[in-house]
DSSP file (Angstrom, degrees, kcal/mol; ACC not computed):
  #  RESIDUE AA STRUCTURE BP1 BP2  ACC     N-H-->O    O-->H-N    N-H-->O    O-->H-N    TCO  KAPPA ALPHA  PHI   PSI    X-CA   Y-CA   Z-CA
    1    1 A M     >        0   0    0      0, 0.0     4,-2.2     0, 0.0     5,-0.2   0.000 360.0 360.0 360.0 -37.7   16.6    9.5   87.4
    2    2 A A  H  >  +     0   0    0      1,-0.2     4,-2.2     2,-0.2     5,-0.2   0.897 360.0  51.2 -63.6 -39.7   17.9   12.6   85.5
    3    3 A C  H  > S+     0   0    0      1,-0.2     4,-2.3     2,-0.2    -1,-0.2   0.901 108.6  51.9 -63.1 -40.4   14.4   14.1   85.5
    4    4 A F  H  > S+     0   0    0      1,-0.2     4,-2.3     2,-0.2    -2,-0.2   0.918 109.1  49.7 -62.0 -43.5   14.1   13.6   89.2
    5    5 A M  H  X S+     0   0    0     -4,-2.2     4,-2.5     1,-0.2    -1,-0.2   0.888 109.2  51.9 -63.7 -39.7   17.4   15.3   89.9
    6    6 A I  H  X S+     0   0    0     -4,-2.2     4,-2.7     1,-0.2    -1,-0.2   0.927 110.1  49.0 -62.7 -44.0   16.3   18.3   87.7
    7    7 A L  H  X S+     0   0    0     -4,-2.3     4,-2.4     2,-0.2    -2,-0.2   0.897 110.3  50.9 -62.3 -40.6   13.0   18.6   89.7
    8    8 A V  H  X S+     0   0    0     -4,-2.3     4,-2.4     2,-0.2    -2,-0.2   0.930 111.7  47.0 -62.8 -45.6   14.9   18.4   93.0
    9    9 A V  H  X S+     0   0    0     -4,-2.5     4,-2.4     1,-0.2    -2,-0.2   0.920 112.6  49.4 -63.7 -43.7   17.3   21.2   91.9
   10   10 A L  H  X S+     0   0    0     -4,-2.7     4,-0.9     1,-0.2    -1,-0.2   0.897 111.9  49.1 -62.3 -39.6   14.4   23.3   90.7
   11   11 A F  H  < S+     0   0    0     -4,-2.4     3,-0.4    -5,-0.2    -2,-0.2   0.921 112.4  47.3 -65.2 -44.1   12.5   22.8   93.9
   12   12 A I  H  < S+     0   0    0     -4,-2.4    -2,-0.2     1,-0.2    -1,-0.2   0.892 121.1  36.0 -65.7 -40.3   15.6   23.7   96.0
   13   13 A F  H  < S+     0   0    0     -4,-2.4    -1,-0.2    -5,-0.2    -2,-0.2   0.402  86.6 119.3 -99.0   3.3   16.4   26.8   94.1
   14   14 A A  S  < S-     0   0    0     -4,-0.9     2,-0.1    -3,-0.4    -3,-0.0  -0.443  75.6-102.9 -66.3 139.6   12.9   28.0   93.3
   15   15 A P        -     0   0    0      0, 0.0     2,-0.7     0, 0.0    -1,-0.1  -0.395  30.7-125.4 -65.3 139.7   12.2   31.4   94.7
   16   16 A I        -     0   0    0     -2,-0.1     2,-0.4    -3,-0.1    -3,-0.0  -0.764  30.3-167.4 -87.1 119.0   10.1   31.3   97.8
   17   17 A T        -     0   0    0     -2,-0.7     2,-0.4     0, 0.0    -3,-0.0  -0.877   7.8-153.0-111.2 142.9    7.1   33.5   97.3
   18   18 A Q        -     0   0    0     -2,-0.4     3,-0.1     3,-0.0    -2,-0.0  -0.929  24.9-112.1-114.6 135.1    4.8   34.6  100.1
   19   19 A A        -     0   0    0     -2,-0.4    70,-0.1     1,-0.1    69,-0.0  -0.318  41.3 -99.2 -63.4 146.2    1.2   35.5   99.5
   20   20 A A        -     0   0    0     68,-0.1     2,-0.8     1,-0.1    -1,-0.1  -0.331  29.7-126.1 -64.7 149.1    0.3   39.1   99.9
   21   21 A D     >  -     0   0    0     64,-0.2     4,-2.3     1,-0.2     5,-0.2  -0.861  20.1-169.8-101.6 102.6   -1.3   40.1  103.2
   22   22 A L  H  > S+     0   0    0     -2,-0.8     4,-2.5     1,-0.2    -1,-0.2   0.847  86.3  54.5 -63.3 -34.9   -4.6   41.9  102.4
   23   23 A N  H  > S+     0   0    0      2,-0.2     4,-2.1     1,-0.2    -1,-0.2   0.919 109.9  46.1 -65.7 -42.5   -5.0   42.9  106.0
   24   24 A A  H  > S+     0   0    0      2,-0.2     4,-2.4     1,-0.2    -2,-0.2   0.893 112.5  51.9 -65.4 -38.4   -1.6   44.5  106.1
   25   25 A G  H  X S+     0   0    0     -4,-2.3     4,-2.1     2,-0.2    -2,-0.2   0.901 108.3  50.9 -62.6 -41.3   -2.3   46.2  102.8
   26   26 A E  H  X S+     0   0    0     -4,-2.5     4,-0.6     2,-0.2    -2,-0.2   0.902 109.9  49.8 -63.9 -40.8   -5.6   47.6  104.1
   27   27 A Q  H >< S+     0   0    0     -4,-2.1     3,-1.0     1,-0.2     4,-0.3   0.927 112.9  45.8 -64.0 -44.4   -3.8   49.0  107.2
   28   28 A K  H >< S+     0   0    0     -4,-2.4     3,-1.5     1,-0.2     4,-0.3   0.841 103.5  65.7 -65.0 -33.0   -1.1   50.7  105.0
   29   29 A A  H >X S+     0   0    0     -4,-2.1     3,-1.5     1,-0.3     4,-1.0   0.662  78.9  81.4 -66.5 -16.0   -3.9   51.9  102.6
   30   30 A A  G X< S+     0   0    0     -3,-1.0     3,-0.5    -4,-0.6     4,-0.4   0.862  88.7  55.3 -57.1 -34.2   -5.2   54.2  105.4
   31   31 A A  G <4 S+     0   0    0     -3,-1.5    -1,-0.3    -4,-0.3     3,-0.2   0.688 106.9  51.1 -71.1 -17.4   -2.5   56.6  104.5
   32   32 A C  G X> S+     0   0    0     -3,-1.5     4,-3.0    -4,-0.3     3,-1.2   0.646  87.3  84.8 -90.8 -18.2   -3.7   56.6  100.9
   33   33 A A  H <X S+     0   0    0     -4,-1.0     4,-1.7    -3,-0.5     5,-0.2   0.793  75.9  67.1 -61.7 -33.3   -7.4   57.3  101.7
   34   34 A G  H 34 S+     0   0    0     -4,-0.4    -1,-0.3    -3,-0.2    -2,-0.1   0.842 121.9  15.8 -58.0 -34.2   -7.0   61.1  101.9
   35   35 A C  H <4 S+     0   0    0     -3,-1.2     8,-0.4    -4,-0.2     9,-0.4   0.796 135.3  38.3-105.2 -42.8   -6.4   61.3   98.2
   36   36 A H  H  < S-     0   0    0     -4,-3.0    14,-0.4     1,-0.2    15,-0.2   0.413 110.8-109.0 -96.4   1.8   -7.4   58.0   96.7
   37   37 A G    ><  -     0   0    0     -4,-1.7     3,-1.6    -5,-0.4    -1,-0.2   0.252  26.2 -90.4  85.6 149.1  -10.6   57.4   98.9
   38   38 A I  T 3  S+     0   0    0      1,-0.3    -1,-0.1    -5,-0.2    -5,-0.1   0.751 130.8  42.0 -67.1 -22.6  -11.2   55.0  101.7
   39   39 A D  T 3  S-     0   0    0      2,-0.3    -1,-0.3    -6,-0.1    -2,-0.1   0.205 124.5-100.8-105.6  13.9  -12.5   52.5   99.2
   40   40 A G  S <  S+     0   0    0     -3,-1.6    10,-2.8     1,-0.2    11,-1.9   0.554  90.8 118.5  78.9   7.6   -9.8   53.2   96.6
   41   41 A L        -     0   0    0      8,-0.2    -2,-0.3     9,-0.2    -1,-0.2  -0.920  58.2-141.9-112.5 110.1  -12.2   55.4   94.6
   42   42 A S        -     0   0    0     -2,-0.6    -6,-0.1     5,-0.2     7,-0.1  -0.340  11.6-155.2 -71.3 146.9  -11.1   59.0   94.3
   43   43 A N  S    S+     0   0    0     -8,-0.4    -1,-0.1    -2,-0.1    -7,-0.1   0.404  78.2  78.5 -95.6  -0.8  -13.5   61.9   94.5
   44   44 A T  S >  S-     0   0    0     -9,-0.4     3,-1.7     3,-0.2    -2,-0.1  -0.937  74.5-143.3-113.9 126.2  -11.0   64.1   92.6
   45   45 A P  T 3  S+     0   0    0      0, 0.0    -1,-0.1     0, 0.0    -3,-0.0   0.755 100.3  53.8 -61.4 -24.7  -10.8   63.7   88.8
   46   46 A T  T 3  S+     0   0    0      2,-0.1    -3,-0.0     1,-0.0    -4,-0.0   0.515  97.5  73.7 -88.8  -3.8   -7.0   64.3   88.7
   47   47 A I  S <  S-     0   0    0     -3,-1.7    -3,-0.2   -12,-0.1    -5,-0.2  -0.946  86.7-123.8-111.3 124.2   -6.3   61.6   91.3
   48   48 A P        -     0   0    0      0, 0.0     2,-0.3     0, 0.0    -2,-0.1  -0.265  16.1-115.7 -71.1 150.2   -6.6   58.0   90.0
   49   49 A N        -     0   0    0      1,-0.1    -8,-0.2    -8,-0.1   -12,-0.1  -0.592  23.6-171.3 -72.4 141.9   -8.9   55.3   91.4
   50   50 A L    >   +     0   0    0    -10,-2.8     3,-1.8   -14,-0.4    -9,-0.2   0.624  49.9 108.2-108.1 -22.3   -6.8   52.4   92.8
   51   51 A A  T 3  S+     0   0    0    -11,-1.9    44,-0.2     1,-0.3    43,-0.1  -0.348  91.6   5.8 -60.5 130.6   -9.7   50.0   93.4
   52   52 A G  T 3  S+     0   0    0     42,-2.6    -1,-0.3     1,-0.2    43,-0.2   0.472  92.1 144.7  77.9   2.0   -9.7   47.1   91.0
   53   53 A Q    <   -     0   0    0     -3,-1.8    -1,-0.2    41,-0.3     2,-0.2  -0.316  62.5 -86.4 -69.1 158.3   -6.4   48.0   89.3
   54   54 A N     >  -     0   0    0      1,-0.1     4,-2.3     2,-0.0     5,-0.2  -0.446  32.8-134.3 -65.8 133.2   -4.1   45.3   88.1
   55   55 A T  H  > S+     0   0    0      1,-0.2     4,-2.4     2,-0.2     5,-0.2   0.919 103.9  47.8 -57.1 -49.0   -1.8   44.1   90.9
   56   56 A E  H  > S+     0   0    0      1,-0.2     4,-2.5     2,-0.2    -1,-0.2   0.896 110.3  52.7 -63.7 -39.8    1.4   44.1   88.7
   57   57 A Y  H  > S+     0   0    0      1,-0.2     4,-2.5     2,-0.2    -1,-0.2   0.936 110.2  48.2 -59.3 -47.2    0.6   47.6   87.4
   58   58 A L  H  X S+     0   0    0     -4,-2.3     4,-2.5     1,-0.2     5,-0.2   0.907 111.2  50.1 -61.7 -42.6    0.2   49.0   90.9
   59   59 A K  H  X S+     0   0    0     -4,-2.4     4,-2.3     1,-0.2    -1,-0.2   0.926 111.3  48.8 -62.2 -44.6    3.5   47.4   92.1
   60   60 A I  H  X S+     0   0    0     -4,-2.5     4,-2.4     1,-0.2    -2,-0.2   0.931 112.6  47.5 -61.0 -46.3    5.4   48.8   89.1
   61   61 A Q  H  X S+     0   0    0     -4,-2.5     4,-2.5     1,-0.2    -2,-0.2   0.915 111.5  49.7 -64.6 -43.3    4.0   52.3   89.7
   62   62 A L  H  X S+     0   0    0     -4,-2.5     4,-2.4     1,-0.2    -1,-0.2   0.895 111.6  49.2 -63.1 -39.3    4.7   52.3   93.4
   63   63 A R  H  X S+     0   0    0     -4,-2.3     4,-2.6    -5,-0.2     6,-0.2   0.902 110.0  51.6 -65.5 -40.0    8.3   51.1   92.7
   64   64 A K  H  X>S+     0   0    0     -4,-2.4     6,-1.5     2,-0.2     4,-1.2   0.914 111.6  46.8 -63.3 -42.1    8.7   53.9   90.1
   65   65 A F  H  <5S+     0   0    0     -4,-2.5     3,-0.2     4,-0.2    -2,-0.2   0.923 112.4  51.0 -62.7 -43.0    7.5   56.5   92.6
   66   66 A R  H  <5S+     0   0    0     -4,-2.4    -2,-0.2     1,-0.2    -1,-0.2   0.898 114.9  40.9 -62.7 -42.1    9.8   55.1   95.3
   67   67 A E  H  <5S-     0   0    0     -4,-2.6    -1,-0.2    -5,-0.1    -2,-0.2   0.615 112.4-118.4 -83.8 -11.7   12.9   55.1   93.1
   68   68 A G  T  <5S+     0   0    0     -4,-1.2    -3,-0.2    -3,-0.2    -4,-0.1   0.498  81.7 118.7  90.4   4.0   12.0   58.5   91.6
   69   69 A S  S   <S+     0   0    0     -5,-1.2     2,-0.4    -6,-0.2    -4,-0.2   0.640  78.1  50.1 -78.9 -12.2   11.6   57.5   88.0
   70   70 A R  S    S-     0   0    0     -6,-1.5     2,-0.6    -7,-0.1    -2,-0.2  -0.998  90.9-141.9-121.2 129.0    8.0   58.6   88.2
   71   71 A S        +     0   0    0     -2,-0.4    -6,-0.1     4,-0.0     3,-0.1  -0.815  44.4 128.1-108.9 122.7    7.6   62.1   89.6
   72   72 A N     >  -     0   0    0     -2,-0.6     4,-3.5    -7,-0.1     5,-0.3  -0.765  46.7-140.3-159.7 117.6    4.9   63.3   91.9
   73   73 A P  H  > S+     0   0    0      0, 0.0     4,-1.5     0, 0.0     5,-0.1   0.854 101.9  42.3 -53.2 -40.7    6.1   65.1   95.1
   74   74 A I  H  > S+     0   0    0      2,-0.2     4,-2.3     1,-0.2     5,-0.2   0.958 118.7  43.2 -70.7 -49.6    3.4   63.6   97.3
   75   75 A M  H  > S+     0   0    0      1,-0.2     4,-3.0     2,-0.2     5,-0.2   0.872 110.9  55.2 -67.1 -37.1    3.6   60.1   95.9
   76   76 A N  H  X S+     0   0    0     -4,-3.5     4,-1.7     1,-0.2    -1,-0.2   0.931 111.5  45.0 -60.2 -44.2    7.5   60.1   95.8
   77   77 A G  H  X S+     0   0    0     -4,-1.5     4,-0.5    -5,-0.3    -2,-0.2   0.907 115.8  46.0 -65.6 -42.2    7.5   60.9   99.5
   78   78 A M  H >< S+     0   0    0     -4,-2.3     3,-1.0     1,-0.2     4,-0.2   0.928 113.5  48.4 -65.8 -45.1    4.8   58.4  100.4
   79   79 A A  H >< S+     0   0    0     -4,-3.0     3,-1.9     1,-0.2    -1,-0.2   0.795  97.2  69.8 -70.1 -28.5    6.4   55.6   98.3
   80   80 A K  H 3< S+     0   0    0     -4,-1.7    -1,-0.2     1,-0.3    -2,-0.2   0.780  97.4  53.8 -59.8 -25.1    9.9   56.2   99.8
   81   81 A T  T << S+     0   0    0     -3,-1.0     2,-0.3    -4,-0.5    -1,-0.3   0.540  90.5 100.0 -85.7  -6.4    8.6   54.8  103.1
   82   82 A L    <   -     0   0    0     -3,-1.9     2,-0.1    -4,-0.2    -3,-0.0  -0.639  60.0-148.9 -90.2 135.0    7.3   51.5  101.5
   83   83 A S     >  -     0   0    0     -2,-0.3     4,-2.2     1,-0.1     5,-0.2  -0.425  36.0-102.2 -83.4 169.7    9.2   48.2  101.7
   84   84 A D  H  > S+     0   0    0      1,-0.2     4,-2.2     2,-0.2     5,-0.1   0.896 126.5  51.8 -58.8 -39.3    8.9   45.7   98.9
   85   85 A R  H  > S+     0   0    0      2,-0.2     4,-2.6     1,-0.2   -64,-0.2   0.896 106.6  52.7 -66.0 -40.5    6.5   43.8  101.1
   86   86 A D  H  > S+     0   0    0      1,-0.2     4,-3.0     2,-0.2     5,-0.2   0.916 109.4  49.8 -59.3 -43.0    4.4   46.9  101.7
   87   87 A I  H  X S+     0   0    0     -4,-2.2     4,-2.6     2,-0.2     5,-0.2   0.913 110.2  50.0 -63.6 -43.2    4.1   47.4   98.0
   88   88 A E  H  X S+     0   0    0     -4,-2.2     4,-2.2     1,-0.2    -1,-0.2   0.937 114.5  44.6 -58.3 -47.4    3.1   43.7   97.5
   89   89 A N  H  X S+     0   0    0     -4,-2.6     4,-2.4     2,-0.2    -2,-0.2   0.911 114.2  47.9 -67.1 -44.1    0.4   44.1  100.2
   90   90 A L  H  X S+     0   0    0     -4,-3.0     4,-2.8     2,-0.2     5,-0.3   0.933 112.3  49.1 -62.7 -46.1   -0.9   47.4   99.0
   91   91 A A  H  X S+     0   0    0     -4,-2.6     4,-2.2    -5,-0.2    -2,-0.2   0.921 113.3  46.5 -61.1 -44.5   -1.1   46.3   95.4
   92   92 A A  H  X S+     0   0    0     -4,-2.2     4,-1.4    -5,-0.2    -1,-0.2   0.905 112.9  50.6 -64.8 -40.9   -3.0   43.1   96.3
   93   93 A Y  H  X S+     0   0    0     -4,-2.4     4,-0.7     2,-0.2     3,-0.5   0.963 113.3  42.9 -62.4 -52.9   -5.4   45.0   98.6
   94   94 A F  H >< S+     0   0    0     -4,-2.8   -42,-2.6     1,-0.2     3,-0.9   0.876 112.3  54.4 -64.2 -36.0   -6.3   47.7   96.0
   95   95 A A  H 3< S+     0   0    0     -4,-2.2    -1,-0.2    -5,-0.3    -2,-0.2   0.815 104.2  56.8 -64.7 -28.7   -6.6   45.1   93.3
   96   96 A S  H 3< S+     0   0    0     -4,-1.4    -1,-0.2    -3,-0.5    -2,-0.2   0.650  89.5  96.4 -78.3 -14.0   -9.1   43.1   95.5
   97   97 A L  S << S-     0   0    0     -3,-0.9     2,-0.3    -4,-0.7   -45,-0.1  -0.456  82.7-110.5 -80.0 148.7  -11.4   46.1   95.9
   98   98 A N        -     0   0    0     -2,-0.1   -47,-0.1     1,-0.1    -1,-0.1  -0.609  20.2-153.4 -74.7 131.3  -14.5   46.6   93.7
   99   99 A N              0   0    0     -2,-0.3    -1,-0.1     1,-0.2   -50,-0.0   0.150 360.0 360.0 -95.0  20.7  -14.0   49.5   91.3
  100  100 A K              0   0    0    -59,-0.0    -1,-0.2     0, 0.0    -2,-0.0   0.396 360.0 360.0-104.2 360.0  -17.8   50.3   91.0
């Protein structure tokens, strides 16, 4: 009975996670295409490719740009407009792209 109660408590208080929305990520990514390419593959050597990057890495970097702990005038401005959900969706979208 004690195990059952523990499971019930864990279920009730477990964080509710929502899967990323790749379509919403793709729509938001349109603003990234000018620098990072429409397919997440940059044509400029100083601008990183985003296609195929690790989801968690992308989320961390976008949050750092948003909070200002990572500095790039363009990215700081772009990231400031992103919600946590936007970041989740963008990261999942770019991670889903082929990096070849």
